[in-house]
C-alpha positions as CSV (number, residue, x, y, z in Angstrom):
1,M,8.7,7.2,7.3
2,D,4.5,6.6,9.5
3,F,3.0,3.1,8.0
4,R,0.0,4.4,10.0
5,L,-2.8,6.3,8.3
6,T,-4.0,9.4,9.9
7,E,-8.0,9.4,11.9
8,E,-9.5,11.3,8.7
9,Q,-8.8,8.8,6.8
10,L,-9.3,5.6,8.8
11,A,-13.1,7.3,9.3
12,L,-12.9,7.6,5.7
13,Q,-12.9,4.1,5.3
14,D,-14.4,2.5,8.4
15,A,-17.7,4.5,6.8
16,A,-16.4,3.5,2.8
17,R,-17.3,-0.6,4.6
18,R,-19.8,0.5,6.8
19,F,-22.4,1.9,3.5
20,A,-20.7,-1.6,1.4
21,T,-21.0,-4.1,3.5
22,E,-24.4,-3.2,4.8
23,Q,-26.0,-1.7,2.1
24,M,-24.2,-3.1,-1.7
25,K,-24.2,-6.4,-1.1
26,P,-27.7,-7.2,-1.9
27,V,-27.1,-4.7,-4.9
28,A,-24.6,-5.9,-5.8
29,K,-26.0,-10.3,-6.2
30,A,-28.2,-8.5,-8.1
31,L,-26.2,-6.2,-10.7
32,E,-23.9,-10.3,-11.0
33,R,-27.3,-11.9,-11.6
34,T,-28.4,-10.0,-14.2
35,A,-25.0,-8.4,-15.8
36,T,-26.2,-4.7,-15.0
37,P,-24.7,-1.6,-13.6
38,V,-25.4,0.5,-10.8
39,P,-28.5,1.6,-10.9
40,H,-28.9,5.8,-10.9
41,E,-30.8,6.2,-7.7
42,W,-27.3,4.5,-5.8
43,L,-24.5,6.7,-8.2
44,R,-27.1,9.2,-5.8
45,R,-26.0,7.9,-2.9
46,Y,-23.1,7.6,-3.9
47,A,-22.8,10.9,-4.1
48,E,-24.5,11.8,-1.2
49,M,-22.2,10.1,0.7
50,G,-18.7,11.8,-0.7
51,F,-17.6,8.7,-2.5
52,L,-17.6,9.8,-6.2
53,G,-14.8,11.8,-7.0
54,I,-12.7,12.2,-3.4
55,N,-9.9,13.2,-5.1
56,V,-10.8,15.9,-8.0
57,A,-10.3,19.3,-6.8
58,P,-13.9,20.7,-4.7
59,E,-14.7,23.9,-7.6
60,Y,-14.9,20.8,-10.7
61,G,-17.4,19.1,-7.7
62,G,-14.9,17.1,-5.5
63,M,-13.8,16.5,-1.9
64,G,-10.2,17.5,-3.2
65,L,-8.6,14.5,-0.9
66,G,-5.8,13.3,-1.7
67,N,-5.1,9.6,-4.0
68,L,-4.7,8.0,-1.5
69,E,-8.7,8.5,0.0
70,A,-9.6,7.6,-3.8
71,L,-8.2,4.0,-2.6
72,L,-9.3,4.8,0.4
73,V,-12.3,4.1,-0.2
74,I,-12.0,1.8,-3.0
75,E,-11.0,-0.9,-1.7
76,E,-13.7,-1.4,0.6
77,F,-16.1,-1.0,-2.7
78,A,-14.0,-4.0,-4.2
79,K,-14.4,-6.3,-1.0
80,V,-17.7,-6.7,-2.3
81,S,-17.5,-6.5,-5.5
82,S,-15.5,-4.7,-8.5
83,A,-19.6,-3.6,-10.5
84,V,-20.1,-2.1,-6.6
85,A,-17.0,0.0,-6.7
86,F,-17.1,0.2,-10.5
87,P,-18.1,3.7,-10.4
88,I,-16.4,4.8,-7.6
89,F,-13.0,3.4,-10.0
90,E,-13.9,5.6,-12.5
91,S,-15.1,9.0,-10.8
92,S,-11.8,9.1,-8.9
93,V,-8.9,7.1,-10.7
94,G,-10.2,6.7,-14.1
95,P,-10.6,8.9,-17.3
96,A,-12.2,11.7,-14.7
97,R,-9.6,12.1,-13.6
98,A,-7.4,12.2,-16.9
99,I,-11.0,15.4,-17.8
100,E,-9.6,17.3,-14.3
101,H,-6.0,16.9,-15.5
102,F,-6.1,18.3,-19.3
103,A,-9.1,19.2,-20.5
104,S,-10.0,23.2,-21.3
105,E,-12.2,24.4,-18.2
106,D,-15.5,24.7,-20.3
107,L,-15.2,20.6,-20.3
108,K,-13.7,19.9,-16.5
109,R,-17.4,22.0,-15.3
110,R,-19.4,20.3,-18.4
111,V,-18.9,17.0,-16.7
112,L,-17.0,16.7,-13.2
113,P,-19.6,17.8,-11.0
114,A,-22.1,15.5,-12.9
115,V,-20.1,12.5,-12.5
116,C,-19.4,13.8,-8.5
117,R,-23.7,14.3,-8.3
118,G,-23.5,10.8,-10.1
119,D,-25.4,12.0,-12.2
120,L,-23.0,10.5,-15.1
121,V,-20.4,7.6,-15.7
122,V,-17.4,8.8,-18.0
123,A,-15.7,5.5,-19.3
124,V,-12.6,5.0,-21.6
125,A,-12.5,3.9,-24.7
126,M,-8.6,2.8,-25.5
127,S,-8.1,-0.5,-27.2
128,E,-9.9,-1.6,-30.7
129,P,-9.4,-5.1,-33.0
130,D,-6.8,-4.6,-33.5
131,A,-5.3,-3.1,-31.3
132,G,-5.0,-4.1,-27.4
133,S,-1.4,-4.4,-25.7
134,A,-0.3,-2.1,-29.8
135,L,-2.5,1.1,-28.2
136,T,-0.4,2.9,-30.6
137,D,-1.8,0.5,-33.4
138,L,-5.4,2.8,-33.3
139,K,-7.7,3.7,-36.2
140,T,-10.5,5.3,-34.8
141,T,-10.0,8.8,-36.3
142,A,-10.5,12.8,-35.4
143,R,-10.7,15.0,-38.0
144,V,-11.2,19.0,-37.0
145,E,-14.3,20.2,-39.7
146,G,-14.9,23.5,-39.9
147,D,-16.0,24.3,-35.8
148,A,-16.4,20.7,-35.3
149,I,-13.9,17.5,-34.8
150,V,-15.5,14.5,-36.8
151,I,-15.1,11.1,-35.4
152,N,-14.6,7.6,-37.9
153,G,-13.1,4.5,-35.7
154,Q,-14.1,1.3,-33.8
155,K,-13.6,0.5,-29.9
156,R,-13.3,-2.3,-28.7
157,W,-13.6,-3.4,-25.2
158,S,-13.9,-0.2,-23.4
159,S,-15.5,-1.0,-19.5
160,G,-18.7,0.4,-19.6
161,S,-19.4,0.8,-22.7
162,G,-22.9,0.8,-24.3
163,H,-24.8,2.7,-20.3
164,S,-21.7,5.1,-19.3
165,G,-22.8,9.0,-20.9
166,G,-19.5,9.4,-22.0
167,Y,-16.4,8.9,-23.5
168,V,-13.1,9.5,-23.3
169,V,-11.9,8.1,-26.4
170,Y,-8.5,7.6,-27.3
171,C,-8.4,8.7,-31.7
172,R,-5.7,9.8,-34.5
173,M,-5.6,13.1,-34.3
174,S,-2.8,13.9,-37.2
175,E,-0.8,12.1,-39.9
176,A,2.4,11.6,-36.9
177,P,3.1,7.9,-37.1
178,G,2.8,5.8,-33.6
179,A,2.4,7.1,-30.6
180,A,3.0,11.0,-31.9
181,G,-0.8,11.4,-33.4
182,I,-2.8,10.2,-31.0
183,G,-4.7,12.0,-29.0
184,A,-8.2,11.9,-26.6
185,V,-11.5,13.6,-27.6
186,Y,-14.8,13.5,-25.0
187,V,-18.2,12.1,-26.6
188,E,-20.8,12.2,-25.4
189,K,-23.3,9.1,-25.8
190,D,-26.4,10.7,-27.2
191,S,-24.0,11.8,-29.6
192,P,-25.0,11.1,-33.4
193,G,-23.3,8.7,-35.0
194,L,-22.3,6.6,-31.9
195,T,-23.7,3.5,-32.5
196,F,-23.0,-0.3,-29.8
197,G,-22.8,-3.7,-30.4
198,A,-24.1,-6.3,-28.1
199,P,-23.3,-6.5,-24.7
200,E,-20.0,-8.7,-24.7
201,Q,-20.6,-11.9,-22.2
202,L,-17.4,-12.1,-20.5
203,L,-16.3,-14.9,-17.9
204,G,-16.4,-12.5,-15.2
205,F,-16.8,-7.8,-14.8
206,R,-20.8,-9.0,-15.1
207,G,-22.6,-5.7,-13.7
208,V,-19.3,-4.1,-15.8
209,P,-21.3,-4.0,-19.4
210,S,-18.5,-4.0,-22.7
211,A,-19.5,-3.2,-25.4
212,D,-18.3,-2.6,-28.8
213,M,-18.5,1.2,-30.1
214,F,-18.7,2.0,-33.0
215,F,-18.1,5.8,-34.4
216,D,-19.4,6.8,-38.0
217,A,-19.2,10.2,-38.2
218,V,-19.5,11.5,-35.1
219,R,-19.7,15.4,-34.6
220,V,-18.1,16.8,-31.1
221,P,-17.2,20.9,-30.7
222,Q,-13.7,21.9,-31.1
223,D,-13.7,22.2,-26.5
224,N,-14.4,18.3,-26.6
225,V,-10.2,17.5,-27.0
226,I,-8.8,16.2,-23.6
227,V,-5.5,16.3,-25.5
228,P,-4.7,17.5,-29.4
229,A,-1.4,14.9,-31.5
230,G,1.3,14.4,-29.6
231,G,-0.7,14.1,-26.2
232,F,-0.2,10.0,-26.0
233,K,2.6,10.6,-23.2
234,K,0.8,12.7,-21.2
235,L,-2.2,10.2,-21.7
236,M,-0.8,7.6,-20.0
237,E,0.7,9.5,-17.2
238,A,-3.3,9.7,-16.0
239,F,-3.2,5.6,-16.7
240,D,-0.4,5.6,-13.9
241,L,-3.1,6.5,-11.8
242,E,-5.6,4.0,-13.1
243,R,-2.8,1.3,-13.3
244,C,-3.0,2.2,-8.8
245,G,-6.8,1.4,-9.5
246,N,-6.5,-1.8,-10.8
247,A,-4.1,-2.7,-8.8
248,T,-6.2,-1.8,-5.1
249,M,-9.6,-3.4,-7.7
250,C,-7.7,-6.7,-6.8
251,L,-6.7,-6.0,-3.3
252,G,-10.1,-5.4,-2.0
253,I,-10.9,-8.7,-4.4
254,A,-8.1,-10.4,-2.1
255,A,-9.0,-9.4,0.8
256,G,-12.8,-9.9,0.7
257,A,-11.7,-13.4,0.2
258,L,-9.0,-13.8,3.2
259,E,-11.8,-12.0,6.1
260,D,-14.1,-15.0,4.1
261,A,-11.9,-17.8,3.5
262,L,-11.0,-16.7,7.2
263,Q,-13.9,-16.7,8.5
264,Y,-15.0,-20.4,7.7
265,V,-12.1,-22.0,8.0
266,Q,-13.0,-21.2,12.3
267,E,-16.7,-22.4,11.7
268,R,-16.1,-24.7,10.1
269,E,-15.4,-28.6,11.3
270,Q,-13.8,-32.1,9.6
271,F,-12.9,-35.2,11.9
272,G,-14.4,-33.6,15.3
273,K,-13.2,-29.6,14.7
274,P,-12.5,-27.0,13.0
275,I,-11.1,-27.1,10.0
276,V,-7.9,-24.1,10.8
277,D,-6.4,-26.6,12.9
278,F,-5.2,-28.0,10.6
279,Q,-0.7,-27.2,9.4
280,A,-1.9,-26.9,6.0
281,V,-4.5,-24.9,6.0
282,Q,-2.7,-22.4,8.8
283,L,-0.2,-22.1,6.3
284,K,-2.1,-21.3,3.2
285,L,-4.1,-18.4,5.3
286,A,-0.6,-17.1,5.9
287,D,0.8,-16.7,2.3
288,M,-2.5,-15.8,1.5
289,A,-2.2,-12.7,4.6
290,M,1.7,-11.7,3.5
291,K,0.3,-11.6,-0.8
292,V,-2.6,-9.1,0.4
293,E,-0.5,-7.7,3.1
294,A,2.2,-6.8,0.0
295,A,0.7,-5.8,-2.3
296,R,-1.4,-3.0,-0.4
297,L,1.5,-1.6,0.8
298,L,3.1,-1.0,-2.5
299,I,-0.7,0.9,-3.6
300,Y,0.0,2.6,-1.3
301,R,3.5,3.5,-1.8
302,A,2.5,4.5,-4.7
303,A,-0.4,6.6,-3.9
304,Q,1.1,8.3,-1.0
305,N,5.0,9.2,-3.1
306,A,2.4,10.8,-6.1
307,S,0.4,13.1,-2.6
308,Q,-2.2,15.0,-5.1
309,A,0.2,14.4,-8.5
310,L,-0.1,11.3,-10.8
311,P,2.4,8.2,-9.9
312,S,5.6,6.9,-11.3
313,M,4.9,4.3,-14.2
314,L,7.8,2.4,-12.5
315,E,5.6,2.3,-8.7
316,S,2.1,1.8,-10.9
317,S,3.2,-0.5,-12.7
318,V,4.8,-2.8,-9.8
319,A,2.3,-2.2,-7.5
320,K,-0.1,-3.4,-9.6
321,C,1.3,-6.2,-11.8
322,F,2.0,-8.0,-8.3
323,A,-1.9,-7.3,-7.7
324,N,-2.7,-9.4,-10.5
325,Q,-1.0,-11.9,-9.7
326,M,-1.7,-12.4,-6.2
327,V,-5.1,-11.5,-6.4
328,R,-5.5,-15.3,-8.4
329,E,-2.7,-16.5,-6.9
330,V,-4.7,-15.4,-3.1
331,C,-8.8,-16.0,-4.4
332,G,-7.7,-19.7,-5.8
333,T,-6.2,-20.4,-2.0
334,A,-9.8,-19.4,-1.0
335,L,-11.5,-20.8,-3.4
336,Q,-10.0,-24.6,-2.7
337,L,-10.4,-23.6,1.3
338,L,-14.5,-23.5,0.9
339,G,-14.7,-26.3,-1.1
340,A,-17.9,-26.8,-2.5
341,Y,-19.0,-23.9,-0.8
342,G,-15.7,-22.0,-3.1
343,Y,-17.0,-23.3,-6.5
344,S,-21.0,-22.9,-5.6
345,T,-21.9,-19.3,-7.1
346,Q,-25.1,-18.9,-4.3
347,F,-21.6,-17.4,-2.5
348,P,-19.0,-14.7,-3.5
349,M,-16.1,-16.8,-4.2
350,E,-15.9,-18.2,-7.3
351,Q,-17.5,-14.6,-8.4
352,R,-14.0,-13.2,-7.1
353,L,-11.9,-15.6,-8.9
354,R,-13.7,-14.5,-12.1
355,D,-13.3,-10.9,-11.1
356,G,-10.2,-11.7,-9.8
357,W,-8.6,-12.5,-12.9
358,G,-10.3,-9.8,-15.3
359,W,-8.2,-7.2,-14.4
360,G,-4.9,-9.2,-15.0
361,I,-6.0,-8.4,-18.8
362,A,-7.5,-5.2,-18.7
363,G,-5.6,-1.5,-18.5
364,G,-2.2,-3.2,-19.8
365,T,-1.7,-7.2,-18.6
366,I,0.7,-9.1,-16.6
367,D,3.4,-8.8,-19.6
368,I,3.6,-5.3,-20.4
369,Q,3.9,-4.3,-16.5
370,M,6.7,-6.6,-17.1
371,I,8.0,-4.5,-19.8
372,N,6.7,-1.2,-17.8
373,I,9.0,-2.3,-15.1
374,A,11.7,-3.9,-17.1
375,S,12.1,0.1,-19.1
376,A,11.9,1.9,-16.0
377,L,14.9,-0.4,-14.3
378,V,17.0,0.8,-17.7
379,G,15.6,3.4,-18.8
380,R,14.4,3.7,-22.3
381,R,11.6,2.3,-24.2
382,F,12.1,-0.9,-25.8
383,N,10.9,-1.4,-29.3
384,Q,8.3,-4.0,-29.6
385,R,8.5,-3.9,-33.5
386,A,12.6,-4.7,-33.6
């Protein structure tokens, strides 16, 4: 068991760190101020650097590296902000990977090269007004009519909704109850009948806009089916990798908060000396560092044990749950150490706290992750309806 990164992984991590810190900080501030996504010209820069589709197969335009390499890059961008990291997240641990694993060859070749070139961002549309944690309650339908699939319904809380060019839409595709009737279909943004509500006004995630999606007899080719009815388990297996990405967003935010706090306490003087010389500050720093390192190891374990495949539910849920809790605690402590500077919108710490809190809601709440963990431990799923 070797906990060291390889020379190639360290070089990739360093390249991502330098690009993110030297070029993306002004972009991140603009996205936070305007609540807009990463502009297309920057997506193309990401592509030129090889940061999109890092673990997507080369035949679809990706780098063909492993899941761990993708997470290393996400962490470095997330240290700057969730917004600038989000396109990398979507291309390497999000819906693009579900397409790569389960879609037809034609759909893969239509979508994935465009994602890896920076010409397309694909988002996932899962939740609905009455289906969040109880995802199998979703009501959006996808019916076969001739040579097309016709979609009707509404989606909510889709990060990227309204500006992403394509969507992996979870639908009820048969009359079978619960999970047995659920599959997924790819829908392009400009499909007739697809409209979007007003952008959501959120506490954080201001550079990752979301909005309600309305499907009014939206027709797509049958080849756009990613997973047919009965494939809900496959979709959740792909989601295990997204959990690792969610956890890595938390890791990057918390690691960035720790770095900022560490610099600040060595520069800030009170009572005639740097505040790092006070034991209470030292204890806080040590506690933050332990939590960040523990989250990093849990994430790396889940990614490395899966190698090129998909992580296990247990390991991905443990990593996400711990990281979701950790980022709230670390950012809260870091903000307190910075005092009024941490609370000011002129500095990034308060944004870290707001964004970090959101990742414990997005992609399955902390409580749902705990249920997943317990299910894996006892070897069976729990019926929440009984």
